FITORRO-733098 format. One record per residue: residue in three letters; y, x, z of N, C-alpha, C in turn. Coordinates in steps of 0.1 Angstrom, whole numbers, plus 5000, padded with zeros to 4 digits. Atoms other than C-alpha are relative to their C-alpha. Layout:
residues N
AlaYXZYXZYXZ/...
//
This chain:
residues 730
Met498849965005089336718608501049894999/Ser499050115002090936378600500449935012/Asp499650074988091036258636501150075007/Gln499049934993093636508645501349934998/Pro498750065001097236378651500850064988/Ile499149955010099636408622501250075005/Arg498849924995102236678627501249954994/Ser498750045005105936628621500250064986/Asp499849945014105636858590498650024994/Pro501450005005102236768575499850104988/Ala500349915011100537008551499249924989/Ile500750075011099536868517499550104990/Ala500649905009097137068496499749944986/Leu500350045014096937038458498850084995/Val501349935004093437118445499649944986/Gly500550055013091937088410499450114992/Asn500549915010090237248381501150074993/Pro498949945009092237498360500349914988/Asn499550085012094237338332500149855003/Thr499950144997094737008350501549965002/Gly498650034998098537028352500450015015/Lys499849994986098337118389501450075003/Thr498849924997101237368388501249914995/Thr498950095005103337118367500349905011/Leu499850104989102836858395500650075012/Phe499449934988103637118422501550024997/Asn498649985002106937198405500849865000/Ala499350134999107736828401500249955014/Leu499950044986107136768438501050085008/Thr499249914991108937068452501350054994/Gly498849955006111637168426500150155003/Leu499849864997113137498437499750045014/Ser500449974986112037478473498650055001/Gln501349945000109037698468500050155002/Arg500149854998107838048476498650044997/Val501449935002104938288469499750085012/Gly500449934988103038418499498650055000/Asn501449954998099838578512499649955014/Tyr500550024987097638468540499650145006/Pro500349884993097038738566498650054996/Gly501349935003094238988556499449984986/Val500550015013093938888520501150034990/Thr499049965010095738988488500349884990/Val499850115009095338658469501349925004/Gln498850074997098638478466499949854999/Tyr500050145001099438108470501549964999/Gln498650055001102537898462500149885010/Ser499750114991104037668488501449954998/Gly498650065001107037438489500149885009/His499750114992108537138505500449884992/Met499550125006109036778495500449905011/Asp499550104990110736488512499149875000/Leu500750134998108736198525500949915008/Ala499150094992110235888541499950035015/Ser500249974986108836008574500550145004/Gly499649864997110236358571499650104989/Asp500349905009109636688554498550035000/Ala501449975002106136788541499850134993/Gln500349875007104737128531498949974990/Ile500950015012103037138497499450144998/Ile500749875003100437418491499249984987/Asp500650005013099337488456498850105000/Leu501149914999095837628460499550054986/Pro500549965012094237838433499049904993/Gly500950095007092337638406498650045002/Thr501449974998088637608412499249884994/Tyr500850115005085837408395499149945010/Ser500850064989083837358427500350085013/Leu499949924987083537478463499150115000/Ser500849885001081037738452500950114994/Ala499049905004083638018451499350114993/Ser500649885007082938288425501150114998/Ser499049905001086238478427500950005012/Pro499149994989088838588453500949885001/Asp499150125000091138308442499349875005/Glu500750124996088538038446499650015014/Ala500449994986087338178479501249965010/Ile498950044992090838128493500249855000/Ala499950155001090937768481498949945009/Val501150064992087537698498500350035015/Asp499849964985088537878531501149915005/Val498950084995091837678533499449855002/Leu500650134999089937348527499149985012/Leu500950014989087337428553500650055013/Gly499349974987089937538579499650145005/Gln500549874996088637898579501050114996/Gln499149895004091638088565501050035011/Val499049964989093638278591501449994995/Gly498650025004097238188590500449884993/Ala499850125008096837868571500149885009/Asp499950134992098037538586498949914997/Pro501050105003095537268590500449904989/Ile499650095011095437038559499949865005/Asp500050144996096436678565499649914989/Val500550085012095936538530499750104989/Val500349925012094236688500500249914988/Val499850075013095536578466499150074989/Val500949955010092736628440500649964986/Ile499550035013094236658405498950014990/Ala501050005010091936558377500649974986/Asp499550035014092436548339499349864996/Ala500550145003092136178330499249994987/Ser500750015013090936258295498750075001/Asn501349934998088036468309499549975014/Leu500250044986087336278341498650035005/Arg501449984995083536308343499850145006/Arg500249864995083636688347500850035013/His499149974989086536688372499649925013/Leu500450084988084936428396499050085008/Tyr501049924993082336688405500750075012/Leu499349944989084936878426500449895011/Leu499650114991086136548441498949975010/Ser501150044992082636468454499850105011/Gln500249904990082536798473501249995010/Ile498850004990086136768488499949885009/Ile500150114992085536418500499150025012/Glu500949974989082636548521500650085011/Thr499349924989085036778540500649915010/Asp499450094990086236468558501550015001/His498650005002089836538547500549864996/Arg499450125006092136248539500350054985/Val500049965014092036258501500749894991/Val499350085011094236118472499650064987/Leu500449955014092936138436501249974991/Ala498950025009095736198411499450034986/Leu500549995014094636128375501250044991/Asn498949955007096936348355499750004985/Met500150005015097536368317499649864995/Met500350135005097335998313500549974986/Asp499550025014099336018281499050054990/Leu501049955009096736238265498749915000/Ala501250094999093936008278500249884991/Arg499750125009095635708261499950044985/Glu500149955014096035908229498650014995/Arg501449985004092335968229499249875002/Gly500650134999091535608236499249995013/Val500750004987090335678272500749905009/His499450104991090835388296499350025014/Val500549994987090435418334500449885008/Asp499750114991090235118357500350065014/Ile499549934988092335268385499649925013/Asp500350084988091834978410498550015003/Glu501450004997088034968406499550145004/Leu500449874996087735348408500450035015/Ser499549984986089835348440499149925010/Ala500950084991087635068455498750075002/Arg501349934999084435258448500150135008/Leu499949874993085735588462500549985014/Gly499550024987087435438492501350085003/Ile498749924998090635648486501049944990/Arg498950045009093935598468499950084987/Val500049935013093935678431501349974993/Val498750025007097235728412499950064986/Ala499949965013097835758375501350084998/Leu498949915001100136048365500250054985/Thr499749915012101836218335501150095006/Ser499049924991103436498356501150064992/His498949935008105336668328501149914996/Arg498950105003107236348322500649955013/Gly499550064987107636258359499449875002/Asp500650144998105535938354499050005012/Gly501050014989103735838386500350095012/Ile499749914989105336098409500449925012/Asp499650094989106935828431498849935006/Glu501250064995103635648433499150095008/Leu500849914993101835958443500650045014/Ile499449974987104336038471499749895010/Leu500250114992103935688484498550005005/Ala501450004996100135718483499750115010/Val500249894990100236048502500549955014/Glu499450044987102535898529499149895006/Glu500850104994100335588533498650065005/Thr501349944996097135808534500250085013/Leu499849934987098736018562499949915012/Gln500050094989098935718584498749945003/Glu501350064998095335618580498950105003/Pro501149914997092435808597498949974990/Arg501250025009089435848574498849965008/Ser501350044993086335658584498950094996/Glu501049905003083435888588498949944991/Asp501150055008081035648570500549944987/Ala499550065012083335578541499450064987/Phe500549945011081635818518498550055002/Ser501449964999077835868513499850124991/Ser500249885008077036218501498949984990/Pro501050015010075136228468498950115001/Val501049894999073236538479498749955005/Pro501350054996069536478483499750025015/Gly500250004985068236418519499450135005/Ser500649874995066236738521501050105002/Leu498949904999069336948515500949965012/Val499150054989071436728539499350045014/Ala500849974987068636778566500150145003/Ala499949864998068637148561501450045005/Ala498649974995072437168565500249955014/His499950054987072136948596499350095010/Asp500749914991069537178611500850135003/Leu499249884998071837478605501149975009/Cys498950034991074637298622499649995015/Gln500550024987072537218652499450135007/Asp500549874995071337578656501150075008/Glu498949954991073437688686500150155000/Thr500049855000072438058682500850054987/His499449965012073938068647501049894996/Pro499150115003076937828647500850014987/Val499150015012078737708616501049895004/Asn498950094996081937518617499949864996/Ser500150145005081037208598498849984991/His501150035009078337028578500250064986/Val499749965013080137118546499850154999/Glu500249865000080137488555498550035000/Ala501449975000076437478563499449974986/Leu500550035013075737308529500450114990/Arg499649905010077737568510499350145003/Val500749884997076037858529498649994994/Leu501450025005072637718519499950004985/Val500050015014073437638483500550134993/Asp499449885007075637938474499550135006/Ala500649884994073238218483500850124995/Gly499349885003075038548485501549984999/Gly498650035001078438368485500850065012/His499149944989081438468507499849945013/Leu500250074987080638208533498750055007/Glu501349954994077038338538500350155005/Glu499749864996078338698539500750005013/Arg499350014988080738598566499249965012/Leu500950054990078138418586499050115004/Val501049894997075638708583500750115008/Glu499349904993078338948595500349965014/Arg499750064987079238718624498850005009/Thr501250004992075638708635499250135000/Asn500749865001074839078629498749994992/Gly501250005008072238978603498949915006/Asp501150084994070138758627499849874993/Ile500150135006070738448606499250014987/Thr500649995013069138588574498749934998/Gln501350065001065538488580500149855002/Arg499950144998066638148592500549934988/Leu499550055012068538088560498949994989/Val501150005010065538188539499149885003/Ala500950114996063337938558500649864996/Leu499450135003065837648555500149984985/Arg499950015015066337718517498649964995/Glu501450035005062537718511499649855003/Lys500350144996062237388530500749904992/Ala499350105007064937218511499950014985/Ala500049985015064337358476499049934993/Thr501150075007061037198468499750074986/Gly500349935012060437468442501050024990/Arg498949995009063737448425501350065006/Pro498749944994067137628429500849895006/Leu499250104993069337448454501249974992/Ser498850035008072337488431499749904989/Ala500450105011070437298403499849865006/Ile500250134993069437028428501449935003/Glu498750054996073036988440500749954987/Ser499350045012074436978404499549874994/Glu500650125005072036718392500449885008/Ala499750114991072636498422501549964999/Arg498650035001076436518419500449944987/Tyr499650065013076636458382499349864998/Ala500650145001074236158386501049915008/Trp499050084993076736028412501249974992/Val498850015009079636088388499749894989/Ala500450095011077735898360500049855006/Gln500050144994077235598384501449965003/Leu498650044996080835608396500849954988/Val499250035011082335598361499549884992/Asp500650115008079935328348500849885004/Gly499250124997082335028345501450035004/Thr498649964997085435228354500750084990/Leu499549915011085735458324499549964987/Arg500450045013085735368288500750094989/Gly499449935012086235558255500050155002/Asp499949864998085735908269498950084992/Glu501149935008082635978247500450044986/Gln499649975014084635998215500450144998/Leu499749875002085236328199501550035000/Arg498649965000088536518200500549974985/Pro499450015014090936468170499550114991/Arg500549895009089736658139501050114998/Arg499049905002093036838136499850115011/Ser500249914989092336998170498850094998/Asp501249925003088937108159500350104990/Arg499649915011090337268128500850125005/Ile499249904994092837458148499250105008/Asp500949924992090137578172499250104991/Arg500849925009088037708143500850124995/Leu499149895005091037908130500350105011/Leu499649914989092138058164498950075006/Thr501149934994088638158175499150074989/His500849945011087438288141500150155001/Arg500149864999086338648140501150084993/Val499049935008088838748113501349945001/Ala498750085000091438478111500650005014/Gly499550014986091638448149500650135004/Leu499449874996092238828153501350024992/Ala498749985007094938818126501149925006/Val499050084993096738528144500450075013/Phe499749944987096438718177500950124997/Leu499249885003097839038161501549964996/Ala498750055004100738838146500849965012/Ile499350044988101538678179500450125009/Ser499749884992101339018196501250074994/Ala498949935006103739168171501349935003/Ile498850074997106238888176500350015015/Thr499749984986105838928214500650135003/Phe499449874997106539298214501450014994/Gln498750005007109339258189501049935009/Gly499150074991110838998212500450075013/Ile499749924988110439208243501050114998/Phe499249895002112139498227501449964995/Ser498750035006114939338207500849905008/Trp499250104993115839028227500550055013/Ser499549954987116139218259501150105000/Ala499149885001118339498246501449965005/Pro498750034995121739318252500149995015/Leu500050014986120839228287499850135007/Met500349874994119439568295501250094999/Asp498749935001122639728282501049965010/Ala499050054990124739498303499750045014/Ile500449964987122739578334500250155002/Asp499849864999122839948327501550035002/Gly498649984999126639928322500549965013/Leu499550064987127139718353499750105012/Phe500349914989125339968376500650144998/Gly499349875002126940268359501549985005/Asp498650024995130440118366500049985015/Leu500050024986129340018401499950145007/Gly500149874994128340378408501350085000/Val498749935001131740508396500949945011/Val499050074991133640248417499650045015/Val500449974986131540308449500350155003/Gly499749864998131840688444501450035004/Arg498649974996135540668447500449975014/Tyr499750044986135440518482499150085010/Ile500849914991132940778496500350144997/Asn499749865002133841138501498850074994/Glu501149935007131941378480499150075010/Gly500949944991128841508497498649934999/Pro501450065001125241398505500049855001/Leu499950144999126241048515500349934987/Gln499650065013127940978482498950014990/Ser501149985009125041128463498949915003/Leu501150094996122540928483500349854995/Val499750145003124340598477500149984985/Val499850015015125340658440498750044992/Asp501149955008122440868427498749955005/Gly501350044995119740738450499949855000/Val500250154998120340368460500449934987/Ile499650085012122440238431499250034988/Thr500949975011120540428405498649955001/Gly501450054997117240328421500049854997/Val499950145002118239958421500249974985/Gly499850025014119539978386498850034992/Gly501249965007116340148375499049895000/Val500950114999114439848387500449884991/Leu499550125007116639568374500250014985/Ile499849985014117239718340498849954992/Phe501250045008113639628330499749855003/Leu500350144997113839268344500149924988/Pro500050095013114839118310498750014993/Gln501249995007111739258294498849935008/Ile501050074992109539138323500149854998/Ala499850145001111138798321499649944986/Ile500450055014110638768283498550004999/Leu501450005001107038868286499449885007/Phe500550124993106338608313500449874993/Leu499650125007108238358292499049974988/Ile500950025012106038418261498649975005/Ile501350034994102838428282499949865005/Ser500050144994103738098300500049904988/Leu500050105012104537928266498650004994/Leu501349995006101138048252499049945009/Glu500950064990099337938284500149854999/Asp499850144999100937598285499649924988/Cys500350075012100337518249498550004997/Gly501450005001096637598253499450124991/Tyr500549895008096437918231499350115007/Met500549884993095738178257498549995003/Ala501550024998092238028265499350034987/Arg500649975012091438048228500050154997/Ala499949865002092638408226499050085008/Ala501049934991090538508256498649984994/Met501350025005087438348240499850094987/Met500149925012088138528207499950155003/Met500049864996088738868224498850035008/Asp501249974993085538828244499050084992/Arg501049935008083538958215500350155000/Leu499649864999085539288215499850065013/Leu500149954987085739328252498650015005/Arg501449994995082039268257499450134995/Phe500549875004081439578237500350115010/Cys499649904989083239768265499449975013/Gly500650034987081139608292500949905008/Leu499150104993083939358300499749864994/Ser500150135006084538998290501449954997/Gly498750065003087338768279500849985012/Arg499250014988088438738315501050115001/Ser499149894999089939078312501250004990/Phe499050005010092138978283501449985005/Ile498750034995095038828302500650125008/Pro499549894993095339118327500450124991/Met499649895009095339378299501249974991/Leu498850045008097839188278501250005009/Ser498949994991100139148308500550145003/Ser499649864997100039518314500850074990/Phe499149945010101839588282501549985004/Ala498750014995104939468300500150085013/Cys500049934987104039598335498649985006/Ala501450014995100739688350499949935014/Val500050074987101739528384499549864998/Pro500550135002101439168372498650004993/Gly501349995006098539268350498850025009/Ile501049974990096539408379499849885009/Leu500050114992097439108400499249884994/Ser500750125007096138858374498550034999/Ala501449975000092739038375499349935011/Arg500750074989092038838407499249884995/Ala500750125005090838548386498650044994/Ile501349965005087838758374499050005012/Ser500950034989084938648395499150125003/Glu500949894999082638948389500750125005/Arg499349894994083639238412500150124991/Arg500149885009082539508387501049984989/Asp499150035011084439348359501550015004/Arg498650004994087539298381500550155002/Tyr499649864997087539668392500250084988/Val499849925013087039808357501349964993/Thr498850055006089839588345501250065007/Ile498949944993092139708372500250154997/Leu499949865002091340068365500450044986/Val499649975014091940048327501349934997/Ala498750075003094939808328501250104999/Pro498849915001097440098335500050084987/Leu500049925012096340258302500849924989/Met499250075010098239978283501550055002/Ser498749954999101740108275501049905005/Cys499150104994104139928299501450034995/Ser498649995004107839878293500750125004/Ala499449884995108740178314499850124991/Arg500249895009107240408288500849994987/Leu499350025012109240258260501250094999/Pro498949915002112440458267499650154997/Val500549875004110340778265499750014986/Tyr500350015015109040678231501250004992/Val498850015008112440578218500750135000/Leu499249885000114140898229499350114991/Phe500649885007111541148215499749964986/Ile500250045014110840948183501350024993/Ala498749995007114540928175500450144999/Ala499549865000115041298183499150084991/Phe500949905007112041448165499249944988/Ile500750065011110441198141500949954990/Pro499050045010112241158108499849854996/Asp500050145004113240808097499649994985/Arg500549995013111040828066499249874997/Pro500750135004109840508047498550034999/Met501449995002106140448048499549864995/Leu500650135005104140178029501149914995/Gly498850085005107340058011501150025010/Ser498849994992110539988028499949925014/Trp500050084988109339758056499450075012/Leu500649934989107540018077500450154999/Gly499649865000108940358086499150095009/Leu500849914992107440668101500349995015/Gln499650024985109340608134499349885005/Gly500750124995107940258137498550025001/Leu501549985000104440368128499750095012/Thr500249924988104740638155500049925013/Leu499950094988105840378181498749925001/Leu501350085000102840158171498950085004/Ala501149914996100540458174500050035015/Met500049984986101740528209499549895008/Tyr500650114993100940178220498549984998/Gly501550015002097540208204499250115007/Val500749894993096740538222499349955013/Gly500650054987096240378256498949904998/Ala501050115002094440068243498750064994/Ser501249945006092040288223499250085010/Val500649924990091340518252499349915010/Ala500650094990090640218275498649964997/Ile501350045004087540138255498950095005/Pro501049914994085540448263500050025015/Val499849994985086940468298499249885007/Ala500750124994085640108305498550024998/Leu501449975002082340198290499450105010/Leu500449894990082040508312499949945014/Leu500050064987082940318343498949905002/Arg501150104999080440038336498650075001/Arg501349935000077640298331499950105011/Thr500149914989078440508361500449945014/Leu499650054986080440398392499949855001/Leu500050144999080440028384499049944990/Gln501150055009077039958368499749855004/Gly500550144998075639608364500349924988/Gln499950095011075339328340501349915002/Ser498850095000078539128331499549865000/Thr500350145001078338758337500549944987/Pro499650075012078538528307501449955001/Phe498650055000082138428298500049864995/Leu499950145003082438058300501449955003/Ile498650054998085837888296500149864994/Glu499650135005087037538292501250014992/Leu498850005008089337508263500949885003/Pro499150114997092337298274500549934988/Ser499450075011093937038253501350074995/Tyr498749965006096737138230501149915005/Lys498850084996100137028244501250084999/Trp498849935001103737108242500350055014/Pro499649954987104937338270501149925006/Val499050074993107037188297501150105004/Pro498949904997110437378298500250035015/Lys499849984986110937318335498950085007/Val501149924994107537448344500050144995/Val500049865006107737748321501150085006/Leu498949934994111137848334499850035015/Met500349974986110037808370499050115002/Arg501049894999107038028364500650144997/Val499349885003109238288348500950055012/Tyr499249974989111638278377499250055012/Leu500849964988109038308404499350144998/Asn500649875003107138588387501050124999/Ser498949905001110338778379500550045014/Arg499549974986111538748415498950085008/Glu501149924993108138868428500050144995/Phe500049865005108339168405501150085006/Val498849924995111839268417499750035015/Val500149974986110939228454498950105003/Arg501149914997107539398453500250144994/Ala499949875006107939668427501350075003/Gly498749944997111639718434500150075013/Ser499949934987111239808470499250135000/Ile500849885001108540068462500750104992/Ile499349905009110440228433501350055007/Leu498749964994113740228453499750115011/Ala500349904990112040408482499650144994/Ala500549885007110340658459501250074993/Thr498849945007113640718440500850075010/Ile499249934989115440808473499350135004/Val500849874997112641058481500350104989/Met499849915011113041208447501450055000/Trp498649954999116841218451500150115010/Ala500049904990116341418483499450134995/Leu500649885005114041658466500950074989/Ala499149955010116541698438501450055005/Tyr498749974994119541738461500050125009/Tyr500149894990118341978488499150114995/Pro498949964992118742258496501350014992/His498750005007122442228486500750135003/Ser499549864998123442588481501550015002/Ala498549974998126842698495500550104990/Glu499649905010126842988470500449934987/Ile499750075012126742748441501349925001/Ala498750074998129542538456501250104999/Thr498949905001131742848460500250054986/Asp499849965014131042968425500749904991/Phe499450105009131942638408501449965005/Asp498650034996134942578430501050114994/Gly499249905006136242908417500349974985/Arg499850035014135642798381501049884998/Arg499050115001137542478388501450045002/Gln498749954998140442658401500650074988/Ala499649935012140542878370500349904989/Ala499850105011140242568348501349925002/Glu498750074997143342408365501250074993/Thr498949935007145442678347500049984985/Leu500250025014144242568313501049904995/Pro499150115006146442358289499449875003/Glu500550144997146141988295499149954990/Ala500950045011144441938262498650035002/Thr501449964998141342128272499649995015/Arg500350004986141542098310499049905004/Thr500950104996139841768314498650024995/Thr501349985005136941848291499350125007/Thr500649884993136442188308499649965014/Leu500450044987136442028342498749925000/Glu501250085001133841778331498850094997/Ser501149915003131642058317499650085012/Ile500349934987131942248350499249915010/Asp500750094991130941938370498549984996/Leu501450025005127841888348499250125002/Ala500749874998126942258349499650025014/Glu500249994986127242248386498849925004/Ala501150094997124841948388498750064995/Thr501249945006122342138366499650125009/Ala500349894992122642448388499449965014/Tyr500550054987122042248420498649954998/Leu501350055002119042078404499050114998/Glu501049895002117442408393499750075013/Ala500349944987117842538428499449915011/Ser500550094990116542228445498550015001/Tyr501450004998113042168458499349954987/Leu500650055013112341968426500050104989/Gly499949895010113642248404499050115002/Arg500949904997111542498422498649964997/Ala501350055004108542278417499850014985/Gly500149995015109342268380499750144996/Arg500349865003109342648379498650035003/Phe501349974996106142658398499049944991/Leu501050065009104442418374500150054986/Glu499849955014105742598343498750064994/Pro501249945007102542798337498949894997/Val501050115003100542468339500449924988/Val499650085011102642288313500350084987/Glu499849925012103142578289499049974989/Pro500950035011099942498270500349874993/Leu499650135006101442158263501350024991/Gly498849975007104442328247501349975008/Trp498850044992106742228276500550135007/Asp499449904991109142448296500149935014/Trp499950054986110042408333500849875000/Arg499250125000112642138324499249884997/Leu500850125003110241898308498949985011/Gly500950024989107741968336500649945012/Met499350054988110241898363500449854997/Ala499650145004111441578344498849915001/Ala501250084999107841458342499649985015/Leu500350014986107341528379501049905007/Ala499050094994110541348388499849854996/Ser500250145005109441038368498849935007/Phe501250074993106440968391500349875006/Pro499850134994108140688410500149894989/Ala499950095011109040518377500250084987/Arg500149915011108340668343501450014992/Glu498849995007111740578329501050095006/Leu499149914993113440808354500150144993/Ile499949875008112641098330501350014992/Ile498849995008115640998309501250055008/Ser498849964992118241028336499850145005/Thr500349864995116541348349500350104989/Leu499649925012116841498314501550014998/Gly498550015002120441388312500750105010/Thr499549914990121141578344499750154997/Ile500549865003119141888334500850064988/Tyr499249955011121041918301501549975001/Ser498550004998124441868317500649884993/Leu499550125007124941518302500349895010/Gly499850114990125041318335498749925001/Ala501250084997122441098351500049864993/Asp499950135007123740798331499650014985/Ala500549995014122340928298498849914998/Asn501150095002119940688282499350044987/Glu500849975012117340688254500749994987/Thr499350015012119840598228501250104999/Ser498949904999122240888237499750114989/Ser500149905010122841108206500150145006/Asp499949874994123941398229498750045006/Leu501349964993120641388248499050044989/Arg500949975011118741388215500350144995/Ser499649875005120741688203499650115010/Ala500349904989120241868236498550035000/Leu501549985000116441818234499650094988/Arg500349925012116341958198500450145001/Ala499549874999118342258208499350085012/Ser500549944988116442318241498850094997/Pro501149925003113942608241498749945007/Gly501350044995110242528246499350115007/Ala500849904992107442728263500050134992/Asp500049885008107542978234501450064997/Gly498649965002111343018235500649954988/Glu499450065012111842838202500449855004/Pro499550144997113642498201498849905000/Leu501050115000111542188209499949944986/Asp500250055013109942038179499049885001/Thr500850125001107741748167498750015008/Pro501249994992104441878183500349985015/Val499750024986106141898217500449865003/Ala499750144999107541548212498849925001/Leu501250085000104141408204499250035012/Ser500749974988102641598233500649925012/Val499450074989105141448257499749855000/Met500350155001104641088244498549975003/Val501450024997100841118245499850015015/Phe500249984985101041248281500549875007/Phe499550124993103240948291499249884996/Ala500950115004100940708272498849995008/Leu501350004993097940808293500150035015/Cys499949974985099340918327500149885008/Ala499850114990099440698358501449964999/Gln498750055003102440478355501050025010/Cys498949994990104340468387499449975014/Thr500550024986104040438425499749865003/Ser500350144998104140058424498749964995/Thr501450035005101040048402499050065009/Leu501049954991099140278425500049925013/Ala500050084988100240078455499349864998/Val500650125003099039758439498550024998/Ile501549975001095639918430499450025014/Arg500449984986095340018467499949865007/Arg500050144994096139658477498949924995/Glu501050085006093739498453498650055002/Met501349954999090839728456499650055014/Gly500349984986091139798493499650145005/Ser500449864996090640178493500950104993/Trp499249895006092740488487499150084990/Gly500949925009089640638470500249954986/Trp499850055013090140408440501450054995/Val498749965004093840508439499950154995/Val500249865004092840878438499350014987/Leu500750005012090340808411500949964988/Ser499150055011092840618390501050114996/Phe499049905003095540878394499450134994/Gly500649875004093141168389499549994985/Tyr500650015014091341038357501149984990/Met498950025009094640928341500850134998/Thr499349875002096341258348499250104992/Ala500949915008093341448334500049964986/Leu499950055014093341228303501350044994/Ala498749985005097041268299500250154996/Tyr499849865002096941648302499150044988/Ala500949965011093941678278500549954987/Gly499550065012095441438253501250084995/Ala498749935004098841618253499650144995/Phe500449875004097141958250499450004986/Ile500750015013094941858221501049974989/Val499050045010097841688202500950114997/Tyr499149885003100141988207499450114992/Gln500749895007097642248197499749974986/Val500450045013096442058167501249994991/Thr498850025009099841958153500750134998/Glu499449875001101242298160499350094990/Ser500849925009098442458141500149954985/Leu499850065013099042218112501450024994/Gly498749985004102642318110500949885000/Trp499250124999104241998120501350025008/Gly498849974992107142178137501349964994/Ala498750035007109742098111500349865002/Val499450134999111941798116500849974987/Gly499250035012113341628085499349904991/
//
């Protein structure tokens, strides 16, 4: 690897354990010149950027965090494949920068020992030197560098300390080919010999000594699976024989671990002092509080309450501004396009579709901001450990906590974050239940129907009202149902034992504003590009279904009404013409393909207390659940710009007849909200499930079981509350 000539745009890989400040360093090196991408054929994402060297531009690749080259999750597998030169579409790596926590150096040098064996040019970056000094840890940088035969740089990346020295070390390392005998592997000779034999076997070729070593040690790992597939299974018996020869009666993984940690102990002897002392007592006391069965849960619930309150209240002004901006844009654009299908496509399809995506960007950004702050300060790892007790009851583990929490803003990033779960069964169950968490798109539905049908009655004193309690209950519906669903999946389709949840609790530290804001920006941009394109396309399809066939008879009828209205006094003419326009839109909608579908579905939704209007609105909201609001606005002749705070829309709902011909009431409202709390969220969620799980079968299962749950839940709630006489509002 290292004897290849250096390219004009060398590739620098950042590798390290989780919680070593790797992303902070990446942001410090690249600034805003970074992007999120995928390698061909895989769904795991990586970040890349550029930094300036004295010799020219260099590409920086931030690989997923990993504790070793024994990959146990899709994220870690990508890091291993890139380092071994086996990832399709990845540039050859010219220098690997291994980031290690200077305050916990013994554990992090294990990964370094494996990476040096890859024969890459390597630079060791000792990050968090400020924390190491606070703990009384001292590292002899020069001696450590001499023993390793590589450059070692001390860093405090969040302050920018040592960044220039690291860039210089990378540049100097680029100019020096690595000597093949500079590093002696700590792995026992029997294992090295077995790997050598596998490399020399011409009938079953492997690409390198390191790959052969990983295939032998990591039995059943992704490298072995790939080799077995490449050789049509012929290699299996050969691997068994080589492992038996090298194992000497003990697991190869244990042999490797003992040898590498013995090497680490010898390496730090004389180069590391003070690392054996305990953490500060204040940190221990905080840990005991945050991970306590009762107190920890109380803290988590309090943080969750603040998070949701922030998402809902802090985002309101920005959401109103975006809503108004796109509403005004639609009016302005509509003036320059003649009335007809093109105008409707641009205004009602494209502009409304884009606005429907961007209006929720503030909530997404606020959620990512809060999660980033909690991650950077070290709390999220404690919360995951505390929630592991509850999730283990469902057959999951604390690894599922972050994906499920993220799904309360949007299931798309929640599902994507499940990639960090190493166990396939746990990952799949998490992906399938994550959409049950009430995302931000469901909030407008709750707000509209609660305000219209649930009285603002005080409960438990003056600080909690019935409306607020109902909103809390709607968020609890999905989370509560997720427990038995996860249990059922683990005992049927995805059986197997969950792996123990082991997590390294990172040190407490103040979040770095630049890093947090960069993470919010990148994740928000990714949401807009990925989810926005899907929702926009689906919105245009729904527009076509709601527009066609455009009946000429309806046009003739309402043109006649307009002509008659022109003769009215000026005081009533404008209002009458507006009413005619909205009534015409309603007539077109009822006669459209979507309206016909609503009529067709009416017998199906009648047991839920719905009429064809609610059925059609629910159907139209499939691309994005918040679309039900604008659809109802059109149905009730209020315009597509009606929103969940519209008093006219609330009044129209209360006056609208239900399935029994009587005005809609509280049981119908509860039925609608429960249905939306449990149904499949949107097309972007289903698309991401297909992408992450690799099969349309899982998409069908997800959509099918959630639709069945939603229908059953809505049916039970409506029938029970109706029989209890909850129809009165007041």
